[in-house]
Residue, then its C-alpha position, 0 to 999 in steps of 0.5 A: m493269541k495272548y501267549g503270542k503277544i506276550i512272547t513277541l513282546c518279550l522277544a522285542v524287548s530282549l532284541m532292543l535291550l541287546g541292541g542297545l548294549g551293542v551300540k554302547a560297547q561300540h560308541d562308549g564315548d557317546d552321550t548317555a542320554e540316547n540310551t536313557d531315552t531308549v530305556k524309557v521307551l522300553t519301560d513305556t512299551v512294557a507298561a502299555v501292554d494291554e492288561n487283558s493280554i495277561i493270561d492269569e496273574v496273582i492279584w492278591v495274597v492273603g497269608d500264604e494263599p494267592i488269589l488269581k485274576s481268573d478266580v475273580e472273573a469266574i465269580r463275576m461271570q457266575g454272578e451275572v448269570e445269577g443276577v448277583k448285585w455287588n456292594g460297590n465296585p465288583d472289581c473291588a468287592i469280589p477280591e475282597q469277598i474271596a479274601v475274607q474266605k481265605l481268612f476263614l480257611h487259614q483259620a480253619a487250618i490252624d484250628s484243625i477243622e475238618v469236613t468229611e467226604s460224606e458231608v461234601v458228597q451229601s451237600v453237592d447231592q442236595q444242590i444237584n437235586y435242587w437244580i434237577q427239580a428247578a430244570g424239570g429233569k436230569e437230562k434238561l439240567e445236563e443240557y443246560k449246564k452242558q455237563s454230565i451230573t458226574a462232571m458237575r459233582q467233581s467240579m463242585r467238590d472242592d468248592f463245597r468242601d471250602r464252603q463247609l470248612i468256612e461254615k464250620m469255622k464261623d460256627k465255632l467262632v459264634s458258638d458261645i453267643t446266645v440271647s435271652p428272652a429279655d434281649v429279644r424283647r429289648f431289641f424289638k421293643d421300640m422298632p417300627e412296625d414296618s421294620i419288624p421281620l416279615v414271616p412268609t407263607e409257610v406250609e407243611v406237605q405230605i405226599i404219596t408217590k407211585s412209580p409207573k411200571v415199566a413193561p418187561e418187554e421194554i426192559n428186554r428191548v433196552k437190554d438187547e440194545l446194550r447187548n448188541y452194542t457190546d457185540r459190535v465193539i468186541n467184533g471190531e465193527t465200531s468203537f465204544s466211543t462212536l456208539a456212545r456219541l450216537y446212542s447214549e442217553d447221558p447227554g453230558t458224556a455222550r458228546l465225549g464218547g461216553e467218557f467221564d471228563d475226569y477221574v472220580g472216586r467211588g463216593l461220587l458214583d451211583p453205588a451199583f454203577a460204582a460196584v461194577a466200574f471199580n471191578l473192571t481191570d481190562p480197558k478192552k473189555i466191557s462190563k455187564i449190564v448195570e441197572t441204576e436209578f438212571g437206567y441201564h448202562i454198559i461201562q468201559l474202563v479208560d484208566k485207574r489212578g489210586d482210588k480214582i477211575k476214569v471210564r466211559h459208559i453208554l446209558r439207555k433208559p426204558h420208555i415209560s408209556q402213557e398207559a403206565v402213567d395213567e394206570a399209576e394215577v388211577v391207583l393213586d386217585s383210588v387211594a386218595t378217594s379212600i382217604r377222603e371217605g376215612k377208610y384210612t389216613f393219609d399217614d398210613a397210606a404213605v407208610y404202606v403205599s408210597d414208593d418215595k423212600d425219602t418220605r415213606n418212614n415219615h408218614g409222607l411228610m416232606a423235609n426242607s433241608s437248608e443251611a439253616g438246618r432241616t425242617s418240615k415247613f416250606r416257603m412256596q418257592d422252596l417246593p418242587p414247582e409241580i407240587a407248589k402249583v397243586v398245594d396252592t389250590l388246596k385247603v388245610g387237610e385236603v388231598s389232591h388229585a393225582f399228577n405226575m412230575i420229575d422227581s429229584r432223581g430225574k425219574r417220572v413219578c405220579v403223586i398225590a399231595k396233602l396240605k397238612s398246615r399253612v401259616e399265612a405271611h405276617r409280621a412276626t409277633i413275640t407271642e406267635d413267632f418268638q423263635v423267628l425273632k430270636n433267630e433274628v436277634l441271634a443272627k445279628r449279634r453273630e454277624d456283628f461278632i464275625k465282622e469284628w473278628i475279620q477286622d482283628k484277624l486283618k491286623t495279624t495277617y500278611v496281605r499283598m495286593n496289586n497297586r490297582y486295588k489300593d484305591c478301592d473303597f473296602e468294607y473292611q479297613g486293614w487290607i492295605k498295609 
């Protein structure tokens, strides 16, 4: 409809202009006021076009980087979903936020800052794993996002690459900024107590996990189903896409006939899946059955472009019986009892019993990875919900009873947890929380330096914006040239 309105207007303007020129040729001696009025009407008509009729437009240019109206709207909609509160008018704050990012990206290019593919993949996977835990499983996340995990990875890639470039650029800019113990003491010496940072409750947690066993007959049932699908496609009875829509347990791709909605590289796929998918050469053939951490697949090639492929697949998952879950919990409860009786330590049991590859080699100690780095300390809200609920009932040193949960890979696992340490929320003190206070001072100094850098960078950067933004109350001065 928007295209139609724009095209109709352009045609109308063109016809009116042509008509006006024709009248002028026939009545060259007439007063020019009439033609002047006609031009004014046309100008007013163009100016009166609803701004929403524009499909997209460049609203700012920073250096040689454009900012599109659609960029602003995408961030606005995401902010509404996440409950983001903007400082001031969003119509002004959002474009300025994007423009600041462009400044860092421009400087990163000048300074040859680079981000590796593995860094991007790791960052994307951390975010997706967090979403999986929050949603309660891979399938629930895909249902909520209305996208497959693969599609999420692909759509997030460029954004996360830019984020990491920006962070690396900032890190380089502030790398020489330091604070001394004397700086920290001076900063907090005369600060009112209610202004001193509050250190939230933090815990360290160890876990031991056990994956419920899938019965061999259940695995055979799933494989037989996949073999049957392959036979039906080869015999011409039906198409791969139809079967994917009907039977695939990957909700993100099932609605697309099992097809990934974009070309993907090897690094964005499960290694076992990628090994088979990238060896396919004939779109008419179907792969052997592939086992991944998500279940069992058959794959059909759609197309290849350089080092990327587009495929469709059908995923089937073996069902875990309640008996298997109960059995795994019994095993872990027995382990927990032996630990409480002192027969062996939780640390030793984690190394020899746990199925969790992320914590097994660290004596079961969970790691909290974030932009600030990697630590063993968690705020309660940063733990997986099921673990937080159990840990909140434990005293330091206590081991829980077995419970089950969906892990970061979307699989059901049984768990016992131990509360290794707990520090209650409190106002930071120099003696007990010097590092927290040091980080606070360091962050403040770095923030001030970055703001000064942005202000200076604006003086030498070309900026152009639509007139409607020139009345904005921006955080930084210098956008309007």
